[in-house]
Every structure is written in C-alpha cells, then in structure tokens.
N, C-alpha and C positions, 0 to 999 in steps of 0.2 A: 146720094150713093145708096142704092138699094140692095147691095150684095149681102145676104144674110151671113156669109162667112167672113165679112170684113173684120179685121182684127181690132179696129178702133171701137166697135160697138156690137151689141147683140140685140136682136129683136125678140127677146124672150119674154113676151107678154104673159104667157101662162106661168112661167117660172117666177115672174115677179109677183103674180097674184098669190101663188102658193106660199112664197116667202112671207108676204104680208099677212096671210091667214095664220101662219105659224106664230109670227110675232104678236098678232092680236090675241091668240090663245095664251101666250106667255104673259102678256100684259094683264089679262083678266086674272090669271092665277097669281101674278105678283100683287095685284091690287088686294085680293083676298088675303094673301100672306101678310101684307103690310098691316091690314086691318086687325089681324089677330094679335099683333104686337102693340096695338094702341093702348096707352095708359087709360085708367078709368076716367081721368079728366080730359081725354082727348077732345079737341074742338071739332065741331061739325061745320062744314061749309054750307053756303046757301043752297047748293044743288044736291045736298044730301050726302056728299062725300065726307071723308074724315081725313085728318092730317096728323101725322106723328109730331109730338111736341119737339120742337127744335129741328125738325127735318126741313131742309132747304130744297128748292127745285133742282139745284145742281146735284145735291146728294142723291135725290131720288132718280135723276137721270143716270147717275153712275151705277146705282143698284140695278136699274132696268137694263142697262147695257151688259152688266155682268150676267144677268139672267137670260140674255139673248135677245132682248127687245132693242133693236138698233135703229128702227125707223123713227126719225125725229118727230113726225106728225103723231105717231102712236105714243111716243114719250110725252108729248104735250097733252094728249088726251088723258094719259095716265095721271099726269100732274093735276089736271082738273078733277079727275075722279076722286082723288084723295084730298082735294081742297087746297092745292098749292098753285093752281092756275088761275085764270080769270074767273071771277065769281059770277059774272053775267053769262047769259047763254050765247052771247055774240062770239063768233070765231075770230080771234085776232091772228092775222098771218104771222107765222113764226119764221125766223131765219137761223140758219146754222152759220155761226161765226168761226172761221178757221184762220190759221196763220200760214202765210207763204213768205219765206225769207223774213224781211223786216216789216211786212205788210199784213194788216188785218183785212180779211176778205169775208164775204158772206154769199150764200145762195139761199133762195127761198126753200123752206123746209119741205114744202109739198113736192118738190122735185127730187128730194134726196131719199132714195130707196132704203139706205141703211149705211151704217158706219162700223167698221171693224178694223182690227189689226191686219196688216198686210201679210197674207199667207204666201205659200209657194207660188211663184209666178213662172210660167213656162214661156220662154222666148219664142217669138214668131219671126221666121226668116224674112228677109227682104222688106223690112219696115223701117221707117225713120227712127232716129234715136229716142224720140220722146214716147214711142210705143214700147213699154217695158215687156209686154207679152199678154198672156191670158191667165186667169185664175178662176177657181170655182167659188161662187158665193150664192147662198140661198137657192141652191139647186140649179143655178145657171152658170154657163161659161161666160165670164165677163172680161172684156178687154181692159187692160190696165194702162193708163196714161200718166206719165210723170208731168204733173201740172206745171212744175217749175220750168222744165225744158220746153213744154208746149208754149208757154207764155214768154219765153225768151229770158227768163231769170237765171242767175248763176246756179250751177249745179248744187244740190243739197244732199248731204249724206243722210241715209235713212237712219232713224233712231227708234228707240222704244216708244216714243211719242208719235211717230209717223202713223197715219191712218189712211185706209182706203175708204173713200167716200163715193158710194155708188149713186149716180145721178141718172134719172130717167125722164125722158120727155118724148111724147108722141111715139112710144114704143121703141125708142132708141135708148139703150142703156150703156153707160161707160163708167168705169171705175177710175176716179182721179186720186192720185197719191198726194196728200198734203202734209205739212209739217206737224200740225197738231190741231185738234178741235178745241176751241176755246169755250164756247157756250152755245146755247140755243135761246133766242129771245126775239121778241118783236122789235123791229127797227122803224116801223112806219112813222112814229112820232119824231124821229130823228133824221129823216131823210132831208137832204138839202135840195132846194129848188133852184130854178133858173139855170144859168150856165155854170154854176159852181161845181157840180160833179165832173163835168168834162174838163174844166180848167185845173182842178185840183187832183184828179185821178192820175196815176202814173201812166206813162205812154203805153206800156204793155197791156193795160187793162181797157183802154178806150174802145177797141173793136168789140168788146164783150160787155160793155158797161150797161147796167140797168139803173144805177143811181149811186149815191154815196151818202153815208150817214156820219154825223158828228156826234160822238158819244164819249163822255169822260175824257175830253181833250185828245181824242184820237179819231182818225179818219178811217172809216170802214168802207171798203170798196165792195159794192153790191154787184155781183156778176149775173148775167142773164144766162140761165142754163140752156135755153134754146139756141142762143148765138154761139155758145161753146160747142154744143153737140152737133149743130148743123152748119158750122162755119166751113168755108172752102178749105182752110188749112187742115181741119180735122179729117176731111175726106181725101186729102192727099197724103195718105199714111204709108204708101208703098215707095220703095226706092227703085230707081231705074236699074234694071238688070241687063247687062250686056249680052 
C-alpha cells in the first residue's frame, strides 16, 4: 500500500532522521552531564567511557528517556559510552522487550524509532477498530495502532504504564500501543532453534513470528517488524462505507 495518507503508517523519512539527530544531541549532552557527577573513584571502561558507581543499564535508560532520548539503539550506545554496555567493539543486536496482556514480546531495537507515553490521538474516520488514529511524535504525524486489537488479543485498558512504540521499516512508520516496556537487552543467546518457536508461540503471534527466546523461565515472543508493518491485514485498515 503506497498511499502516503494511509492512516496505518507514514513515510516520514525526513522526520525520522531529524528526530534521531535531536535524540543523538541529547545523548551526547546526557553523557557529559553524567560524567560530571562521577565520583573520584569512578571506574573506566575499556573503550574509555566511565560509569557511575552503582548505576545500572536500566537506571541509565530511564534517565535517558526522561531527558528525551527514546531511541533504543541510541540508549544502547549511551550505555556503552559510559561503560555499562558491551566492553568489546562488537555490536550486539539489542531487543526491546514489552508486555502484551500476559505475554512477553520483543522487537529488534534497530527497528524501534522511539518510545514515549501516549499523547493525544486524533481519530480517523472509516478505519477498522484497531486503528486508534494519528498523533504527532518527533515532528511526524504517526498512525497509532492498538497492537492488542490488531493481534486479536482481548481489549486492554490504557494505563500510566502504556507506551507508544514507534516502529520503522523501509520508510514505513507505525506507532504501536503496548502495555508496558520491560527492558532492552540482547536475546541472541537465548533464541530457541528448530520448530520450538512455532510450536510454543501463541496462535496470534505465528504470522508475525521472527523467533522465540527462553529467558528466566519465561518465553519471549520475538516479532518481525517487517511482517507486522507490511502484512496484508495492516494494509486493510479502511472499513467499507456504503
């Protein structure tokens, strides 16, 4: 579906780039701000960064998000800058783990443009129920999809923990509403092989399944952002008007 006015997505490539640049500037300022608060005995990482004593990657991610850095890939870079990420120069693929109903799900972090609280959403007429409307995020008009309803899960009431997760792939951008963001972490070492993911994944996830990870006695369903954004169902967002 190539209609740039389509409510389920936006082709705002330039807007996405400007948002990423702004987040990158904030990340740089945040890194310098954190370093000014380092105790005298602060430890240095192998790549020359520093880390606050007792600061965890999760706590740093929360500080970054409050400062306006919401791109998971940039947060991971920031964690490495201050010595809380991988010590080696190798880039470890990160995943954003989030909750939908009773399920733990994940998306590759490089497909997540940003995460923020759900702002005002403007309804769009003649669209299916899972299209909540459009909202403004990072200088773009982003379509908002209730991921619960889109996947056929029971309706979920929005709470203070609900988040808008903006996902971009091949210049298609869509905002998905999820229950809460759990964490950002690499899942590669925990991905199950063989037929296990398809057999264990819930029915609603199978058309969009990229894999599954077993972590801390829980199953994390890894979804494919491209299958979500370019699925036939996502492109049938309009209702029939008599």
